MDAnalysis code that builds the backbone (N, CA, C; Angstrom):
import MDAnalysis as mda
import numpy as np

u = mda.Universe.empty(663, n_residues=221, atom_resindex=np.repeat(np.arange(221), 3), trajectory=True)
u.add_TopologyAttr("name", ["N", "CA", "C"] * 221)
u.add_TopologyAttr("resid", np.arange(1, 222))
u.add_TopologyAttr("resname", ["MET", "LEU", "THR", "TYR", "ASN", "LEU", "GLU", "ALA", "ALA", "GLY", "HIS", "THR", "VAL", "MET", "PRO", "VAL", "ASP", "ASN", "GLY", "LEU", "ASP", "ALA", "LEU", "THR", "GLY", "VAL", "THR", "SER", "TRP", "LYS", "PRO", "ASP", "LEU", "VAL", "LEU", "LEU", "ASP", "TRP", "MET", "MET", "PRO", "GLY", "LEU", "SER", "GLY", "VAL", "ASP", "LEU", "CYS", "ARG", "ARG", "LEU", "ARG", "MET", "ALA", "ALA", "ALA", "THR", "ARG", "TYR", "LEU", "PRO", "ILE", "ILE", "MET", "LEU", "THR", "ALA", "ARG", "GLY", "GLU", "GLU", "ARG", "ASP", "SER", "ILE", "HIS", "ALA", "LEU", "ASP", "THR", "GLY", "ALA", "ASP", "ASP", "TYR", "LEU", "VAL", "LYS", "PRO", "CYS", "GLY", "MET", "ASP", "VAL", "LEU", "HIS", "ALA", "ARG", "VAL", "ARG", "ALA", "VAL", "MET", "ARG", "ARG", "SER", "ALA", "GLY", "ARG", "GLY", "ALA", "THR", "ALA", "ALA", "VAL", "ALA", "GLU", "GLY", "ASP", "VAL", "LEU", "THR", "PHE", "ALA", "ASP", "VAL", "THR", "VAL", "ASP", "HIS", "GLY", "GLY", "ARG", "ARG", "VAL", "SER", "ARG", "ALA", "GLY", "GLY", "THR", "ILE", "ALA", "LEU", "GLY", "PRO", "THR", "GLU", "TYR", "ARG", "ILE", "LEU", "LEU", "HIS", "LEU", "MET", "ARG", "HIS", "PRO", "ARG", "ARG", "VAL", "PHE", "SER", "ARG", "ALA", "GLU", "ILE", "LEU", "ALA", "ALA", "ALA", "TRP", "ASP", "ASP", "ARG", "ILE", "HIS", "VAL", "GLU", "GLU", "ARG", "THR", "VAL", "ASP", "VAL", "HIS", "ILE", "ARG", "ARG", "LEU", "ARG", "LEU", "ALA", "LEU", "ASN", "ALA", "THR", "GLY", "GLY", "ALA", "ASP", "LEU", "ILE", "ARG", "THR", "VAL", "ARG", "SER", "SER", "GLY", "TYR", "MET", "LEU", "ASP", "ASP", "GLY", "GLN", "ALA", "ASP"])
u.atoms.positions = np.array([
    [1.095, -1.003, -0.224],
    [0.190, -0.285, 0.292],
    [0.824, 1.412, -0.051],
    [2.004, 1.510, 0.679],
    [2.906, 2.691, 0.767],
    [3.610, 2.375, -0.462],
    [3.751, 1.321, -1.183],
    [4.436, 1.650, -2.267],
    [3.676, 2.036, -3.463],
    [2.550, 1.532, -3.616],
    [1.463, 2.390, -4.534],
    [1.290, 3.638, -4.350],
    [0.892, 4.240, -2.974],
    [0.315, 5.254, -2.676],
    [1.811, 6.618, -2.947],
    [2.936, 5.861, -2.805],
    [3.623, 7.063, -2.795],
    [4.834, 7.116, -4.333],
    [4.359, 5.765, -5.141],
    [4.549, 6.000, -6.907],
    [3.362, 6.989, -7.554],
    [1.850, 6.780, -6.555],
    [0.880, 7.710, -7.202],
    [1.052, 9.117, -7.476],
    [2.124, 9.122, -6.259],
    [2.560, 10.449, -5.999],
    [3.578, 11.111, -6.562],
    [4.391, 10.253, -7.580],
    [5.306, 10.914, -8.580],
    [6.736, 10.150, -7.968],
    [6.709, 9.301, -7.145],
    [8.135, 9.051, -6.576],
    [8.242, 7.354, -7.022],
    [9.768, 7.301, -7.297],
    [10.016, 5.952, -7.334],
    [10.577, 5.258, -6.386],
    [10.035, 3.998, -6.132],
    [9.930, 3.407, -4.982],
    [10.962, 1.683, -4.738],
    [11.570, 1.742, -4.007],
    [12.454, 0.677, -3.690],
    [12.193, 0.065, -3.106],
    [11.300, -0.813, -2.738],
    [10.683, -1.269, -1.466],
    [12.011, -2.974, -1.170],
    [11.998, -3.092, 0.102],
    [13.056, -4.209, 0.616],
    [12.455, -5.098, 1.840],
    [12.269, -5.924, 2.176],
    [11.279, -6.538, 3.388],
    [12.618, -6.741, 4.861],
    [13.691, -6.605, 4.513],
    [14.573, -6.925, 5.705],
    [15.836, -5.265, 5.733],
    [16.664, -5.530, 6.847],
    [17.413, -4.457, 7.143],
    [18.375, -4.162, 6.369],
    [19.152, -5.590, 6.138],
    [20.700, -6.075, 5.340],
    [20.289, -5.574, 4.007],
    [18.937, -5.946, 3.391],
    [18.864, -5.486, 1.941],
    [18.896, -4.099, 1.759],
    [18.225, -3.319, 2.534],
    [18.303, -1.810, 2.804],
    [19.535, -1.503, 2.909],
    [20.476, -1.916, 3.726],
    [21.707, -1.285, 3.540],
    [22.387, -1.821, 2.510],
    [22.339, -2.348, 1.782],
    [23.047, -2.877, 0.795],
    [22.112, -1.896, -0.792],
    [20.985, -2.098, -0.023],
    [20.528, -1.202, -1.657],
    [20.684, 0.284, -1.860],
    [20.807, 0.893, -0.467],
    [20.907, 2.580, -0.180],
    [21.958, 2.760, -0.727],
    [23.185, 1.693, -0.640],
    [24.684, 2.211, -1.283],
    [24.678, 2.172, -2.875],
    [23.277, 0.750, -3.004],
    [23.354, 0.895, -4.947],
    [22.578, 2.156, -5.344],
    [21.378, 1.684, -4.831],
    [20.355, 2.982, -5.506],
    [20.495, 4.563, -5.386],
    [21.091, 5.122, -4.455],
    [21.709, 6.346, -3.818],
    [19.949, 7.078, -3.794],
    [19.290, 6.985, -3.155],
    [18.077, 7.359, -2.701],
    [18.060, 8.474, -2.623],
    [16.824, 9.601, -2.367],
    [16.647, 10.818, -2.075],
    [16.308, 10.943, -0.838],
    [15.371, 9.722, -0.353],
    [15.023, 9.524, 1.080],
    [15.012, 8.044, 1.418],
    [14.849, 8.020, 2.748],
    [14.459, 6.466, 2.938],
    [13.318, 6.315, 4.239],
    [12.411, 5.841, 4.070],
    [11.394, 5.649, 4.856],
    [11.929, 4.231, 5.167],
    [11.887, 4.488, 7.071],
    [12.109, 3.116, 8.130],
    [10.967, 2.646, 8.669],
    [10.973, 1.589, 8.758],
    [10.160, 0.779, 9.637],
    [11.302, 0.329, 10.945],
    [10.994, 0.574, 12.444],
    [11.536, 0.017, 13.726],
    [12.192, -1.561, 12.805],
    [10.723, -2.381, 13.617],
    [10.972, -3.548, 13.452],
    [11.183, -4.534, 12.447],
    [12.428, -4.223, 11.825],
    [12.586, -5.427, 10.579],
    [13.741, -6.799, 10.802],
    [13.167, -7.786, 9.855],
    [14.703, -8.686, 10.663],
    [15.836, -8.266, 9.581],
    [16.807, -9.344, 10.507],
    [18.133, -9.060, 9.953],
    [18.661, -7.656, 10.294],
    [17.757, -6.769, 10.737],
    [18.803, -5.338, 11.049],
    [17.696, -4.603, 11.452],
    [17.570, -4.016, 12.458],
    [16.176, -2.827, 12.950],
    [16.568, -1.802, 12.241],
    [15.370, -0.805, 12.232],
    [15.639, 0.519, 11.500],
    [16.412, 1.719, 12.527],
    [16.329, 1.053, 13.725],
    [16.992, 2.125, 14.412],
    [18.981, 1.720, 14.050],
    [18.961, 0.612, 13.786],
    [20.526, 0.216, 13.985],
    [20.923, 0.434, 12.196],
    [20.204, 0.425, 11.112],
    [20.084, 0.681, 9.997],
    [20.350, 2.399, 9.703],
    [19.304, 2.723, 10.857],
    [19.707, 4.707, 10.531],
    [21.434, 4.868, 11.161],
    [21.693, 4.046, 12.243],
    [22.883, 4.441, 12.976],
    [23.894, 3.967, 12.148],
    [23.791, 2.885, 11.075],
    [24.801, 2.759, 9.947],
    [24.984, 3.785, 8.969],
    [23.971, 4.417, 8.833],
    [23.728, 4.912, 7.591],
    [24.212, 6.404, 8.129],
    [24.116, 6.962, 9.083],
    [24.369, 8.068, 9.954],
    [26.098, 8.143, 10.000],
    [26.901, 6.604, 10.233],
    [28.238, 7.055, 10.118],
    [28.595, 6.832, 9.445],
    [28.339, 6.281, 8.024],
    [28.857, 6.887, 6.618],
    [28.653, 7.393, 5.852],
    [29.781, 7.902, 5.352],
    [30.234, 9.316, 4.658],
    [29.236, 9.894, 3.311],
    [28.998, 8.902, 2.684],
    [28.279, 8.812, 1.758],
    [26.510, 9.085, 2.078],
    [26.358, 8.525, 3.184],
    [24.857, 8.243, 3.611],
    [24.433, 9.582, 4.620],
    [25.509, 10.001, 5.026],
    [25.373, 10.918, 6.292],
    [24.128, 11.927, 6.411],
    [24.198, 12.572, 5.269],
    [23.115, 13.346, 5.026],
    [22.064, 13.188, 4.074],
    [21.739, 11.981, 4.135],
    [20.483, 11.076, 3.493],
    [19.573, 11.192, 4.236],
    [18.426, 11.838, 4.038],
    [16.802, 12.101, 4.679],
    [16.610, 10.660, 5.376],
    [15.991, 10.357, 6.769],
    [15.344, 9.542, 7.068],
    [14.306, 9.735, 7.763],
    [13.164, 8.883, 7.428],
    [12.055, 9.264, 8.107],
    [11.888, 7.752, 8.938],
    [11.351, 7.871, 10.137],
    [11.009, 6.831, 10.571],
    [9.387, 6.491, 10.404],
    [9.063, 5.208, 10.228],
    [7.600, 5.174, 10.530],
    [7.627, 3.736, 10.957],
    [7.109, 3.575, 12.294],
    [6.591, 2.453, 13.133],
    [5.597, 2.605, 13.870],
    [5.090, 1.222, 14.402],
    [3.934, 1.260, 15.164],
    [4.676, 1.686, 16.696],
    [5.282, 1.974, 17.206],
    [6.399, 2.307, 17.964],
    [5.730, 3.858, 17.838],
    [4.702, 3.492, 19.387],
    [4.275, 5.234, 19.702],
    [4.813, 5.769, 21.043],
    [5.600, 5.569, 21.528],
    [5.700, 5.637, 22.925],
    [7.102, 6.804, 22.862],
    [6.855, 7.910, 23.510],
    [7.379, 9.090, 23.429],
    [9.253, 8.618, 23.895],
    [9.662, 7.880, 24.396],
    [10.924, 7.796, 24.538],
    [11.348, 6.868, 23.373],
    [10.337, 5.862, 22.354],
    [10.801, 5.428, 20.853],
    [11.515, 6.567, 20.156],
    [10.431, 7.888, 20.308],
    [10.899, 8.853, 19.114],
    [11.749, 9.797, 19.317],
    [12.403, 9.598, 20.733],
    [13.604, 10.279, 21.005],
    [14.721, 9.762, 20.665],
    [14.579, 8.433, 21.105],
    [15.009, 7.704, 20.572],
    [15.780, 7.475, 19.238],
    [14.664, 7.271, 18.350],
    [14.694, 7.369, 16.751],
    [15.443, 8.501, 16.360],
    [15.140, 9.763, 16.958],
    [15.735, 11.537, 16.680],
    [17.008, 11.280, 17.147],
    [17.743, 10.613, 18.354],
    [18.882, 10.761, 18.686],
    [19.827, 10.034, 17.675],
    [19.179, 8.829, 17.219],
    [20.024, 7.903, 16.414],
    [20.270, 8.694, 15.429],
    [19.634, 9.808, 15.095],
    [19.801, 10.116, 13.576],
    [18.981, 10.558, 12.585],
    [17.402, 9.732, 13.221],
    [16.091, 10.218, 12.115],
    [15.665, 11.546, 12.153],
    [15.386, 11.750, 10.737],
    [14.898, 13.675, 10.447],
    [13.743, 13.851, 10.861],
    [12.899, 12.877, 10.537],
    [11.159, 12.671, 11.121],
    [10.747, 11.364, 11.304],
    [9.915, 11.244, 12.305],
    [9.048, 10.285, 13.213],
    [8.083, 10.282, 13.039],
    [7.225, 9.293, 12.548],
    [5.720, 8.887, 12.139],
    [5.298, 7.662, 13.142],
    [4.535, 7.425, 13.299],
    [3.779, 6.661, 14.426],
    [2.404, 5.668, 13.161],
    [2.931, 4.463, 12.824],
    [1.776, 3.879, 12.368],
    [0.324, 3.375, 13.146],
    [-0.947, 3.804, 12.527],
    [-1.404, 3.704, 11.365],
    [-1.240, 5.303, 10.907],
    [-0.542, 6.049, 10.331],
    [-1.173, 7.477, 10.094],
    [-1.633, 7.749, 8.385],
    [-2.094, 8.527, 8.376],
    [-2.843, 9.148, 6.879],
    [-1.567, 9.062, 5.553],
    [-2.285, 8.819, 4.588],
    [-1.699, 8.946, 3.511],
    [-0.922, 10.565, 3.262],
    [-1.796, 11.340, 3.422],
    [-1.614, 13.113, 2.883],
    [-0.585, 13.008, 4.145],
    [-0.669, 12.761, 5.443],
    [0.552, 13.014, 6.286],
    [1.638, 12.622, 5.842],
    [1.805, 11.553, 5.679],
    [3.368, 11.181, 5.091],
    [3.624, 11.467, 4.117],
    [2.614, 11.722, 3.280],
    [3.155, 13.111, 1.713],
    [3.894, 14.477, 2.124],
    [3.193, 14.604, 3.135],
    [3.572, 16.230, 3.279],
    [4.822, 15.886, 4.306],
    [4.876, 15.109, 5.010],
    [6.279, 14.961, 5.987],
    [7.136, 14.221, 4.908],
    [7.073, 13.937, 3.656],
    [8.198, 13.306, 2.420],
    [8.828, 14.588, 1.787],
    [7.560, 15.648, 1.724],
    [7.828, 16.655, 0.880],
    [8.585, 17.601, 1.554],
    [8.240, 17.661, 2.651],
    [8.997, 18.822, 4.059],
    [10.497, 17.903, 4.042],
    [10.789, 16.795, 4.400],
    [11.933, 16.667, 4.520],
    [12.672, 16.588, 3.610],
    [12.352, 15.820, 2.060],
    [13.028, 16.331, 0.864],
    [13.638, 17.913, 1.026],
    [12.223, 18.760, 0.960],
    [12.539, 20.140, 0.729],
    [13.581, 20.756, 1.926],
    [13.898, 20.371, 2.597],
    [14.716, 20.504, 3.890],
    [16.199, 20.308, 3.777],
    [15.977, 19.290, 3.204],
    [17.703, 18.383, 3.183],
    [17.928, 19.202, 1.439],
    [17.452, 19.500, 0.826],
    [17.833, 20.232, -0.820],
    [17.990, 21.649, -0.210],
    [18.368, 22.154, 1.007],
    [18.652, 23.658, 1.191],
    [17.484, 24.448, 1.567],
    [15.993, 24.327, 1.026],
    [15.268, 25.233, 0.569],
    [14.602, 25.530, 2.110],
    [13.727, 26.167, 2.309],
    [12.993, 26.750, 3.449],
    [13.556, 27.865, 3.811],
    [14.136, 27.464, 5.091],
    [15.110, 28.506, 6.247],
    [16.403, 28.929, 5.681],
    [16.955, 27.803, 5.066],
    [18.601, 28.666, 4.317],
    [18.366, 29.158, 3.157],
    [17.137, 29.445, 2.873],
    [16.940, 30.028, 1.029],
    [17.661, 31.214, 1.099],
    [17.510, 32.234, 2.549],
    [17.946, 33.409, 2.490],
    [19.228, 33.377, 3.276],
    [20.174, 32.504, 3.027],
    [21.224, 32.641, 3.158],
    [22.031, 32.554, 1.767],
    [22.718, 33.331, 1.407],
    [23.614, 32.766, -0.389],
    [24.308, 31.960, -0.338],
    [24.248, 31.326, -1.681],
    [24.732, 29.869, -1.504],
    [26.270, 30.220, -1.580],
    [26.970, 31.062, -1.585],
    [28.676, 31.252, -1.201],
    [28.816, 31.819, 0.057],
    [27.659, 32.273, 1.144],
    [28.335, 32.977, 2.303],
    [28.824, 31.883, 3.384],
    [29.937, 32.326, 3.618],
    [30.693, 31.773, 4.875],
    [30.201, 32.126, 6.139],
    [30.048, 31.792, 7.143],
    [29.813, 32.336, 8.059],
    [30.699, 32.080, 9.464],
    [31.102, 32.808, 10.278],
    [32.466, 32.246, 11.125],
    [31.503, 32.915, 12.362],
    [32.169, 32.377, 13.700],
    [31.672, 32.153, 14.903],
    [32.561, 31.691, 15.566],
    [33.233, 32.483, 16.485],
    [34.446, 31.610, 17.314],
    [35.127, 30.792, 16.366],
    [35.509, 29.477, 16.647],
    [36.221, 28.523, 16.180],
    [35.451, 27.942, 14.981],
    [34.022, 28.154, 15.137],
    [33.012, 27.472, 13.759],
    [32.740, 27.971, 12.647],
    [32.649, 26.978, 11.771],
    [32.800, 28.067, 10.067],
    [31.996, 26.924, 9.453],
    [30.690, 27.518, 8.721],
    [29.527, 26.898, 8.141],
    [30.012, 27.948, 6.628],
    [30.670, 26.963, 5.748],
    [30.310, 27.338, 4.506],
    [28.977, 26.766, 3.567],
    [28.299, 27.618, 3.582],
    [26.556, 26.958, 3.423],
    [26.920, 27.053, 1.634],
    [27.417, 27.443, 1.028],
    [27.966, 26.846, -0.271],
    [28.552, 25.381, -0.641],
    [29.108, 25.245, 0.099],
    [29.306, 23.970, -0.059],
    [28.911, 22.959, 1.098],
    [27.946, 23.098, 1.820],
    [27.293, 22.903, 2.880],
    [28.075, 21.936, 4.158],
    [29.084, 22.631, 4.294],
    [30.481, 22.402, 4.865],
    [30.371, 22.927, 6.144],
    [30.363, 22.208, 7.561],
    [30.764, 22.642, 8.828],
    [32.106, 22.136, 9.829],
    [32.756, 23.284, 9.893],
    [34.221, 23.259, 10.351],
    [34.291, 23.516, 11.986],
    [35.056, 23.333, 12.694],
    [35.288, 23.466, 14.237],
    [36.993, 23.628, 14.012],
    [37.685, 24.560, 14.560],
    [39.310, 24.674, 14.519],
    [39.848, 23.792, 13.634],
    [38.846, 23.929, 12.368],
    [39.929, 23.798, 11.146],
    [39.584, 21.514, 10.868],
    [38.503, 21.009, 11.499],
    [38.445, 19.689, 12.008],
    [36.862, 19.959, 11.248],
    [36.205, 19.007, 10.177],
    [35.453, 19.140, 9.551],
    [34.241, 18.132, 10.555],
    [32.938, 18.821, 10.816],
    [31.611, 18.778, 11.843],
    [30.881, 17.861, 10.521],
    [30.377, 16.873, 11.121],
    [29.141, 16.026, 10.158],
    [28.171, 16.352, 10.917],
    [26.967, 17.127, 10.008],
    [25.463, 17.061, 10.525],
    [24.510, 17.016, 9.984],
    [23.571, 16.476, 10.916],
    [22.395, 16.198, 9.655],
    [21.820, 17.219, 9.270],
    [20.736, 17.091, 8.519],
    [19.904, 18.280, 7.545],
    [19.589, 19.297, 8.693],
    [18.655, 18.756, 10.020],
    [17.698, 19.907, 10.715],
    [18.698, 20.134, 11.518],
    [20.320, 19.558, 12.232],
    [20.930, 20.225, 12.982],
    [21.719, 21.028, 12.104],
    [22.108, 21.110, 10.909],
    [22.478, 22.250, 9.915],
    [21.563, 23.314, 9.959],
    [20.481, 23.099, 9.988],
    [19.587, 24.223, 9.820],
    [19.503, 25.208, 10.959],
    [19.210, 24.419, 12.251],
    [19.457, 25.264, 13.166],
    [20.540, 25.907, 13.606],
    [21.983, 25.588, 13.458],
    [23.454, 25.609, 13.566],
    [23.510, 27.180, 12.912],
    [22.926, 26.801, 11.301],
    [23.037, 28.086, 10.336],
    [22.481, 29.042, 10.597],
    [20.860, 28.958, 11.252],
    [20.079, 29.860, 11.982],
    [20.836, 30.704, 13.262],
    [21.468, 30.137, 13.958],
    [21.740, 30.414, 15.382],
    [23.470, 31.152, 14.717],
    [24.085, 30.541, 13.798],
    [25.248, 31.540, 13.536],
    [24.788, 32.699, 13.106],
    [23.622, 32.629, 11.989],
    [23.440, 33.982, 11.560],
    [22.829, 35.290, 12.468],
    [22.552, 34.724, 13.580],
    [22.196, 35.523, 14.594],
    [22.966, 35.114, 16.106],
    [24.174, 35.546, 16.333],
    [25.007, 35.423, 17.443],
    [24.870, 36.006, 18.713],
    [24.206, 35.170, 19.876],
    [23.955, 36.253, 21.305],
    [22.548, 36.413, 20.963],
    [22.010, 35.785, 20.271],
    [20.608, 36.516, 20.319],
    [19.867, 35.071, 21.068],
    [18.858, 35.318, 22.102],
    [18.240, 34.395, 22.534],
    [17.274, 33.937, 21.682],
    [16.655, 32.170, 21.224],
    [16.018, 31.977, 20.613],
    [15.073, 31.187, 21.079],
    [13.469, 31.314, 21.535],
    [13.016, 30.279, 21.852],
    [12.556, 29.542, 21.172],
    [12.093, 28.085, 21.620],
    [12.263, 26.839, 21.153],
    [11.011, 26.767, 19.782],
    [10.013, 27.977, 20.169],
    [8.865, 27.911, 18.810],
    [9.858, 28.700, 17.672],
    [10.836, 29.540, 17.857],
    [11.469, 30.500, 16.902],
    [12.284, 29.794, 16.313],
    [12.872, 28.649, 16.591],
    [13.782, 27.502, 15.983],
    [12.992, 26.541, 15.447],
    [12.042, 26.316, 15.760],
    [10.804, 25.613, 15.038],
    [10.595, 26.159, 13.590],
    [10.172, 27.942, 13.841],
    [9.578, 28.753, 12.751],
    [10.825, 28.331, 11.847],
    [11.970, 28.582, 12.653],
    [13.273, 28.630, 11.288],
    [14.067, 27.364, 10.698],
    [13.766, 26.201, 11.521],
    [14.556, 25.068, 10.821],
    [13.495, 24.258, 10.611],
    [11.698, 23.845, 10.782],
    [11.004, 23.166, 10.295],
    [9.847, 23.964, 9.334],
    [9.598, 22.816, 8.254],
    [8.394, 23.218, 7.862],
    [7.334, 23.700, 8.429],
    [6.426, 25.133, 7.820],
    [5.149, 25.504, 8.895],
    [4.243, 24.722, 9.002],
    [4.076, 23.977, 7.781],
    [3.017, 23.397, 7.296],
    [2.782, 21.829, 8.338],
    [3.871, 21.791, 8.786],
    [3.826, 20.259, 9.358],
    [3.771, 20.221, 10.872],
    [2.980, 19.537, 11.914],
    [3.574, 19.408, 13.219],
    [4.424, 19.036, 13.920],
    [5.372, 20.102, 14.285],
    [6.258, 19.294, 15.290],
    [5.994, 19.719, 16.525],
    [6.770, 18.670, 17.837],
    [6.504, 19.071, 19.063],
    [7.819, 19.708, 19.230],
    [7.527, 21.068, 20.366],
    [8.506, 21.925, 20.648],
    [9.538, 21.056, 21.328],
    [9.284, 20.105, 22.086],
    [10.403, 19.506, 22.862],
    [11.342, 18.216, 21.457],
    [10.980, 18.657, 20.296],
    [12.011, 17.526, 19.150],
    [13.028, 18.757, 19.451],
    [12.777, 20.259, 19.398],
    [14.160, 21.334, 19.526],
    [15.262, 20.627, 20.336],
    [14.834, 20.171, 21.344],
    [15.829, 19.536, 22.289],
    [16.839, 18.818, 21.979],
    [15.719, 17.269, 21.099],
    [16.352, 16.388, 20.843],
    [17.621, 16.736, 20.222],
    [17.399, 17.598, 18.597],
    [17.763, 18.356, 17.793],
    [19.205, 19.110, 18.434],
    [19.109, 19.801, 19.335],
    [20.213, 20.834, 20.401],
    [21.107, 19.756, 20.417],
    [20.526, 18.988, 21.482],
    [21.723, 17.969, 21.827],
    [22.201, 17.083, 21.308],
    [22.222, 16.769, 20.114],
    [22.516, 15.957, 18.884],
    [23.549, 17.169, 18.054],
    [23.095, 18.380, 18.257],
    [24.084, 19.691, 17.686],
    [25.448, 19.832, 18.986],
    [24.710, 20.042, 19.958],
    [26.059, 20.133, 21.070],
    [27.202, 19.044, 20.534],
    [26.638, 17.613, 20.675],
    [27.580, 16.504, 20.728],
    [28.424, 16.650, 19.414],
    [28.238, 17.291, 17.935],
    [28.929, 16.883, 17.148],
    [29.919, 18.203, 17.220],
    [29.448, 19.170, 17.577],
    [30.305, 20.502, 17.937],
    [31.282, 20.462, 18.972],
    [30.942, 19.571, 19.932],
    [31.827, 19.293, 21.116],
    [32.652, 18.270, 20.930],
    [32.751, 17.365, 19.976],
    [33.426, 16.227, 19.393],
    [34.639, 16.482, 20.057],
    [34.934, 17.258, 19.439],
    [36.576, 17.579, 19.851],
    [36.930, 17.808, 21.265],
    [36.432, 18.302, 22.027],
    [36.754, 18.945, 22.988],
    [36.689, 20.330, 23.170],
    [36.321, 20.944, 22.278],
    [35.712, 22.301, 22.051],
    [34.729, 22.966, 23.434],
    [34.857, 24.336, 23.849],
    [33.953, 24.724, 24.534],
    [32.771, 25.034, 24.089],
    [31.540, 24.418, 24.984],
    [30.159, 24.845, 24.832],
    [29.436, 25.961, 24.152],
    [29.374, 25.992, 22.368],
    [29.080, 27.335, 21.824],
    [27.630, 27.518, 22.356],
    [26.682, 26.165, 22.450],
    [25.699, 26.587, 22.746],
    [24.785, 26.479, 24.145],
    [24.290, 28.071, 24.237],
    [23.818, 28.057, 25.550],
    [22.379, 28.112, 26.074],
    [22.011, 27.313, 26.991],
    [20.168, 26.914, 27.260],
    [20.207, 28.350, 28.031],
    [19.031, 28.907, 27.768],
    [18.508, 29.823, 28.916],
    [17.311, 29.303, 29.145],
    [17.262, 29.537, 30.395],
    [16.268, 28.753, 31.473],
    [15.295, 29.735, 30.888],
    [13.716, 29.131, 30.496],
    [12.456, 29.129, 30.329],
    [12.313, 30.117, 29.007],
    [13.451, 30.252, 28.464],
    [13.479, 31.382, 27.378],
    [14.068, 30.450, 26.143],
    [15.048, 29.591, 25.932],
    [15.531, 28.891, 24.740],
    [16.731, 28.833, 24.433],
    [17.325, 29.077, 23.350],
    [18.949, 28.838, 23.173],
    [19.412, 29.863, 22.742],
    [20.839, 30.117, 22.719],
    [21.216, 31.060, 21.773],
    [22.876, 30.612, 21.667],
    [23.555, 31.277, 20.665],
    [25.295, 31.106, 20.470],
    [25.673, 31.935, 20.589],
    [26.689, 31.524, 21.715],
    [27.500, 32.320, 22.430],
    [28.601, 32.113, 23.258],
    [29.922, 32.759, 23.151],
    [30.720, 32.502, 23.427],
    [31.726, 33.062, 25.016],
    [31.151, 33.924, 24.740],
    [31.124, 34.260, 26.530],
    [31.956, 35.544, 26.501],
    [31.978, 36.282, 25.160],
    [32.727, 37.275, 25.125],
    [31.843, 38.341, 24.400],
    [31.956, 39.610, 24.960],
    [31.188, 40.639, 24.298],
    [31.331, 40.827, 22.726],
    [30.522, 41.503, 22.431],
    [30.796, 42.303, 20.954],
    [32.033, 42.929, 20.564],
])
């Protein structure tokens, strides 16, 4: 049913029935997006997501988890693992189509990032974002970010030392036609922090209690 409806919407679909075949297939097919179930034979959707995020060729590949596991801790775990979105089955096809369009649109650099010129290079402290090449580096070392974390960082880099509420970050980094819980922002901020601080640098993302987040190096302008 999923294959039929996605093909009817104009997508080319390559279905597989287990995680190991999906891992092999992604390398061969180079899809624009991966739609994952959690409970698959051979390799779970979460483990597959983790492997795709670890590989350089698929690090930025858009991934949506579509699963019957509806507990909040499950969605947080999937997002922490690297999924860009999380849907609980059963869900309406209109909702799925909207999420697919939104994730693909965001991964293509449209939406919130469109206001930044392709050639712009932004620098704050020892972090540099080369928007033209979609590259992030810190102290000369490359930082691997997922599409959502990239959009959040880009927004914060454009407005350093300014506090943004969770709602404002949602508006900047997510499509406003789909519903995303504000707590999702916390998950992606945590992932962004882990990536930026992986080499032991100072934490540049400051949590402002009851307000939100800001990019701050502790120095005055």
